[in-house]
N, C-alpha and C positions, 0 to 999 in steps of 0.2 A: 462567782461565776458569771461566764459570759452567757447572756440571753439569745446571741445567735449560733446557727450551726457552722461549723469550722468550714464549710463551701459556700454561706453566706458572708462571713464574716472578710474570707479570701478577696471574695468580690469584689466587696467595699474599700479593703483598704486597696484593691486595685484601682481603683478611680480617684486614687490621692494624689494627687500631680507634684511635680519639683520643677518645673516651669510653667510657665504663663499664667500663675495662678490668680484669681484675681484681685487682689491685695495689689501684685507685680504690675498689672495692666490698670490698675489705677494710679500707680506710684509712675508708669510708665506715660501715661496720656497728660499727668499734671506738668509731668517733665517737659515734653514735647510743647506741649501748651504755653511752655514761659520759653520756647524758642530755643533749649539745648534739644544737640545731638549727641545719640552716644551710642554706645556697640552694647549689643548685647551676650550672655554666659562667657563670656571670653576665658575661654578652659586654659590659657598660657596662664593667667593668673592664679594664684593659689586660691580654691571656693570656689573657682568660675562665678565672680560677680555677676548679678543680675543685671544691674546698668554700671557700664564702664566708661568712662569719659578719660581717653587716652594724652590728651591736650593737657589737659589740666590736671591728671594723675589722682584722678579720685574716682571712687568704685562705692557703689551703693549696693548690699543687700537688701530683700524684703523677708522678714522672716516672719514665720507663723510663729506665735504665742505657744503653740502647745509642743511644737515639732523641736523647738529652739530653746526652751524654755527658759521662757521671759520671767526676768528677776522682780518684775514690780508687784509687791502684791495687792496692789487697786485691778489687776489684770485676773478679770474672769477666766480669759480664753486659754489658759497657760495653769489649769487645773491639771490633776493628773486622775489618769484612770484608775475607775472602782476594781479593777480584777488585776490578775495578773503583774504585779509591780514588781514580782521578781525578774519578768522580763523589762518592760518598760523602765525601769528606774535605770539600770547601767545603760539601755539604749540612749535614750534622753538626754543622761549625763554625756557619754559619749557626744554625741549631736553637739552640746553645749561645749564641750573641751576642743570637738574640730573648728567650731568658729572661733576660738578665741586664740586657737595656734594661725588660721588663715588670717586674720587682724593681723595678728603680730607679724606676720610673716609679711603680708602686706605693708605695714608700716616700715618694717626692716629695708623695703624695696623703693619707699620714697613713697608710698602712696599714703590719701586721706581715703579713710572707711567710713560711711555713713552704715549708720542699722537702720534700717525702718521696720518696727512692729506692726502687726495686725492690726492690734488693736487701739495705735494711735492716728489711722490711716484716716477715721470716723471724721473728724475735724480737718478738713480739705483747708480749711482757711489756716489755720496752723502746720498742716501739712506744705502747704504750698510756700510760708514762709522759713521752715524749715528747710526743707529743698533748697529756698532760692540763699538762705545763708549758706550752704556748705555749698553751694555751687558758685556763690558769685565770687 
């Protein structure tokens, strides 16, 4: 049973952003600090990647572990809700399937794709190394 009234749940869910999230902003800050320039949310590409490097044919998606179903068993952020699983499971699995389709489509178009998971951003040194390797 949900502990919140429907209006309060709706209000809280409306605050969830799809662009300019804290993890995305941190990745953007790191990439910019390394001297790379990029485009944001290019809607001409499948899935509208969060960061796009057109000349390099590289795209980065910054995924929230909950919304995109991070499959790492060590990830604490990818937990399932305790209520309304009949609603959430299909929704979250559709997100995962759509993400995979977008990655496959980008690959077929000749783009390299990096998925940055929300839980992996905490180690900034490792994240910077990952970004540098991908973009190098």
